C-alpha positions as CSV (number, residue, x, y, z in Angstrom):
1,X,18.0,0.7,7.5
2,X,18.4,-1.3,4.2
3,X,22.1,-1.2,2.9
4,X,24.3,-3.6,1.2
5,X,27.2,-5.5,2.7
6,X,29.6,-3.3,4.6
7,X,32.2,-3.7,1.7
8,X,29.7,-2.4,-0.8
9,X,28.3,1.1,-1.4
10,X,24.9,2.1,0.0
11,X,21.9,1.9,-2.3
12,X,21.1,5.0,-4.1
13,X,17.4,6.4,-3.6
14,X,16.6,5.3,-7.1
15,X,17.7,1.8,-6.7
16,X,16.1,1.7,-3.3
17,X,12.7,2.8,-4.8
18,X,12.8,0.2,-7.3
19,X,13.9,-2.4,-5.0
20,X,10.8,-1.6,-2.6
21,X,8.5,-0.9,-5.5
22,X,7.7,2.5,-4.7
23,X,8.1,5.9,-6.4
24,X,11.5,7.7,-5.7
25,X,9.7,10.9,-4.6
26,X,7.8,8.8,-1.7
27,X,11.1,8.6,0.0
28,X,10.8,12.5,0.7
29,X,7.2,12.4,1.9
30,X,6.4,13.8,5.3
31,X,2.9,13.2,6.7
32,X,2.1,16.8,7.2
33,X,-1.6,16.4,6.7
34,X,-1.7,13.9,9.6
35,X,-0.4,16.5,12.0
36,X,-2.9,19.3,10.8
37,X,-5.9,16.9,11.2
38,X,-4.6,16.1,14.7
39,X,-4.6,19.7,15.9
40,X,-8.0,20.4,14.4
41,X,-9.1,17.2,16.2
42,X,-8.1,18.8,19.4
43,X,-9.7,21.9,18.5
44,X,-13.2,20.2,18.0
45,X,-12.9,18.4,21.2
46,X,-12.4,21.4,23.1
47,X,-15.4,23.0,21.6
48,X,-17.5,19.8,22.3
49,X,-16.2,19.8,26.0
50,X,-18.3,23.1,26.3
51,X,-21.1,22.2,23.9
52,X,-21.7,18.6,24.2
53,X,-24.6,18.3,21.6
54,X,-23.0,20.4,18.7
55,X,-23.0,18.6,15.4
56,X,-20.4,19.4,12.8
57,X,-22.1,22.5,11.5
58,X,-22.3,24.1,14.8
59,X,-18.7,23.1,15.5
60,X,-17.7,24.6,12.2
61,X,-19.4,27.8,13.1
62,X,-17.8,28.0,16.5
63,X,-14.3,27.4,14.9
64,X,-15.0,29.7,11.8
65,X,-13.9,26.9,9.6
66,X,-15.4,25.2,6.6
67,X,-18.3,22.6,7.6
68,X,-17.0,20.0,5.3
69,X,-13.6,19.9,6.8
70,X,-15.1,19.7,10.3
71,X,-17.2,16.8,9.0
72,X,-14.3,15.0,7.5
73,X,-12.1,15.3,10.8
74,X,-15.2,14.3,13.0
75,X,-15.7,11.2,10.7
76,X,-12.1,10.5,10.7
77,X,-11.5,10.4,14.3
78,X,-15.1,9.1,15.1
79,X,-16.0,12.2,17.1
80,X,-19.7,12.2,17.7
81,X,-21.7,14.7,19.9
82,X,-23.1,13.5,23.1
83,X,-26.6,12.3,23.1
84,X,-28.5,12.0,26.3
85,X,-30.4,8.8,26.2
86,X,-33.7,8.4,27.9
87,X,-32.9,5.8,30.8
88,X,-33.1,5.9,34.5
89,X,-30.3,7.7,36.4
90,X,-28.5,5.4,38.7
91,X,-26.1,7.2,41.1
92,X,-22.9,5.2,41.6
93,X,-19.7,5.8,43.5
94,X,-17.1,7.3,41.6
95,X,-14.0,5.4,42.7
96,X,-10.4,5.1,41.6
97,X,-8.0,7.6,40.1
98,X,-8.8,9.9,37.2
99,X,-5.9,11.2,35.0
100,X,-5.8,13.9,32.8
101,X,-6.1,13.8,28.9
102,X,-2.5,13.9,27.8
103,X,-3.0,13.2,24.3
104,X,-4.7,16.6,23.8
105,X,-1.3,18.1,24.9
106,X,0.9,16.3,22.7
107,X,1.7,16.6,18.8
108,X,0.8,14.0,16.5
109,X,3.2,11.2,17.2
110,X,5.8,10.5,14.3
111,X,6.8,7.1,15.2
112,X,5.9,4.1,17.4
113,X,5.3,3.8,21.2
114,X,4.3,7.5,21.7
115,X,0.6,7.3,22.1
116,X,-1.4,4.0,22.8
117,X,-5.2,3.9,23.1
118,X,-7.1,1.2,24.8
119,X,-10.6,0.0,25.3
120,X,-12.7,-3.1,25.2
121,X,-16.0,-4.3,23.8
122,X,-18.4,-7.1,24.3
123,X,-19.1,-9.9,22.0
124,X,-22.2,-12.0,22.1
125,X,-21.6,-15.8,22.2
126,X,-24.2,-18.5,22.6
127,X,-26.4,-16.6,25.0
128,X,-23.4,-15.3,27.0
129,X,-21.0,-12.3,26.5
130,X,-17.1,-12.4,26.1
131,X,-15.0,-9.2,26.3
132,X,-12.2,-8.2,24.0
133,X,-9.7,-5.7,25.0
134,X,-7.4,-4.0,22.4
135,X,-4.5,-1.5,22.5
136,X,-3.8,0.4,19.4
137,X,-0.8,2.6,18.4
138,X,-1.9,6.0,17.3
139,X,1.0,6.4,14.9
140,X,-0.3,3.7,12.4
141,X,-3.3,2.7,14.0
142,X,-2.1,-0.9,14.4
143,X,-3.3,-3.3,17.1
144,X,-0.4,-3.8,19.3
145,X,-1.9,-6.0,22.0
146,X,-5.4,-7.6,22.9
147,X,-6.9,-10.0,25.6
148,X,-10.1,-12.2,25.5
149,X,-11.9,-13.1,28.7
150,X,-15.5,-13.9,30.0
151,X,-15.4,-10.9,32.2
152,X,-14.7,-7.3,31.9
153,X,-12.3,-7.4,35.0
154,X,-8.9,-5.6,35.5
155,X,-7.3,-8.9,34.3
156,X,-8.7,-8.2,30.9
157,X,-7.1,-4.9,30.4
158,X,-4.0,-5.8,32.1
159,X,-3.6,-8.8,29.7
160,X,-4.0,-6.5,26.7
161,X,-1.2,-4.2,28.1
162,X,1.1,-7.2,28.8
163,X,0.5,-8.6,25.3
164,X,1.5,-5.2,23.8
165,X,4.5,-4.6,26.1
166,X,5.9,-8.0,25.2
167,X,5.6,-7.6,21.6
168,X,6.4,-3.7,21.1
169,X,8.0,-2.3,24.3
170,X,6.5,0.5,26.1
171,X,4.6,3.5,25.1
172,X,5.0,7.0,26.6
173,X,1.4,7.5,27.1
174,X,-1.5,5.1,27.4
175,X,-5.0,6.6,26.9
176,X,-8.5,5.2,28.0
177,X,-12.0,6.2,28.9
178,X,-12.9,6.5,32.6
179,X,-14.2,3.0,33.0
180,X,-13.7,1.6,36.4
181,X,-11.3,-1.1,35.3
182,X,-8.9,1.7,34.0
183,X,-9.4,3.7,37.0
184,X,-8.4,0.8,39.2
185,X,-5.3,1.0,41.5
186,X,-4.0,-2.4,40.3
187,X,-4.0,-1.2,36.8
188,X,-2.8,2.3,37.5
189,X,0.3,0.7,39.5
190,X,0.9,-1.7,36.9
191,X,1.3,0.8,34.1
192,X,3.3,3.1,36.4
193,X,5.6,0.5,37.2
194,X,6.3,-0.1,33.4
195,X,7.0,3.9,33.3
196,X,3.8,4.4,31.2
197,X,1.8,7.8,31.7
198,X,-1.8,7.2,32.1
199,X,-4.3,9.5,30.2
200,X,-8.1,9.6,30.2
201,X,-11.0,10.8,28.4
202,X,-13.3,13.2,30.1
203,X,-16.7,11.9,31.3
204,X,-19.4,11.8,28.5
205,X,-16.7,12.6,25.9
206,X,-16.5,9.3,23.9
207,X,-14.9,11.2,20.9
208,X,-11.8,11.5,23.0
209,X,-11.1,7.8,22.5
210,X,-12.7,7.5,18.9
211,X,-9.9,5.4,17.4
212,X,-11.1,2.5,19.3
213,X,-14.8,3.0,18.7
214,X,-14.3,3.2,14.9
215,X,-12.1,-0.1,15.1
216,X,-14.5,-2.1,16.9
217,X,-17.5,-1.0,14.6
218,X,-15.7,-2.4,11.6
219,X,-14.0,-5.2,13.4
220,X,-17.3,-6.8,14.3
221,X,-18.4,-6.7,10.7
222,X,-15.3,-8.6,9.6
223,X,-15.6,-11.1,12.5
224,X,-19.1,-12.1,11.4
225,X,-21.5,-14.0,13.6
226,X,-19.5,-15.3,16.6
227,X,-22.1,-18.1,17.3
228,X,-20.9,-20.0,14.2
229,X,-18.0,-21.2,16.5
230,X,-18.6,-24.0,18.9
231,X,-16.1,-23.2,21.4
232,X,-14.5,-20.0,22.7
233,X,-11.1,-21.4,21.7
234,X,-12.3,-21.4,18.1
235,X,-13.6,-17.8,18.6
236,X,-10.3,-16.6,19.9
237,X,-8.5,-18.2,17.0
238,X,-10.7,-16.3,14.5
239,X,-10.1,-13.1,16.4
240,X,-6.4,-13.4,16.1
241,X,-6.7,-14.1,12.4
242,X,-9.0,-11.0,12.2
243,X,-6.4,-8.9,14.0
244,X,-3.7,-10.1,11.9
245,X,-5.8,-9.5,8.7
246,X,-6.4,-5.8,10.1
247,X,-2.7,-5.1,10.7
248,X,-1.1,-6.7,7.6
249,X,-3.9,-6.8,4.8
250,X,-6.9,-4.5,5.4
251,X,-6.5,-1.1,3.8
252,X,-7.2,1.6,6.3
253,X,-9.2,4.5,4.9
254,X,-7.1,7.1,6.3
255,X,-3.6,5.4,5.5
256,X,-4.7,4.1,2.1
257,X,-2.9,0.9,3.0
258,X,-2.7,-1.6,5.9
259,X,-1.4,-0.2,9.2
260,X,1.9,-2.3,9.3
261,X,2.6,-1.4,5.6
262,X,2.4,2.3,6.2
263,X,4.6,1.9,9.3
264,X,7.0,0.2,7.3
265,X,7.3,2.6,4.7
266,X,7.4,5.7,7.2
267,X,10.2,3.7,8.8
268,X,12.1,3.1,5.6
269,X,11.6,6.8,4.6
270,X,13.0,8.0,7.8
271,X,15.9,5.9,7.8
272,X,16.8,6.8,4.2
273,X,16.6,10.4,4.7
274,X,19.0,10.1,7.6
275,X,21.6,8.4,5.5
276,X,24.0,10.9,3.6
277,X,24.9,9.7,0.2
């Protein structure tokens, strides 16, 4: 909360808005649309869980809503229908613990550390592959933790979680897909020891973790060609800078501003509404 010294009177909303460079009306703004979008997202995911190949038109018919609105929500949350690929089926053992999808049971978060989403991606580097794991806060889409290793091991995703917890505390729910690393006993026990509930997308349901997919697509564009760096240390430094750029400077298409700027404005709004003038 931003106030003057204890001996002085609190700032009026007009003075506060002028100080922060925003309109006075924005102090009363409540993100209602985000909550409506979140509810529709969950409805769309339920339809796709029964009809995997439905595009936005069929989803709209199933829900009896406007197809343009359906397409907007599916693009916003990177929800894509499941497309079967022509490749040889290999049966593998399904080991590890599978957790239910908790984020479909929760309202859209109205503050930090309610829902985190996690995933990792591969980055080609001089004929080899390095892996980047990230954790994002659904509230403001900011990257709260990350880890970079040459293997996609349990240590990779635990490293990202440690980074997030050290900087921001603990989330109530941590969501992921059903990758073997996330289903491992070591990862599950570590998260539970922190008091974090694990949540997972269903199999063949990539749209249930769309936040991360959309992030990686654009992140790799902003990162550019990784092979321009000579060492892994140089690449890691650039990844750090790109994550900082994403959080602090890059305008998010949904938020209309960088994630941490949005977060700061929402925190300011909440604090001022609670102050009785």
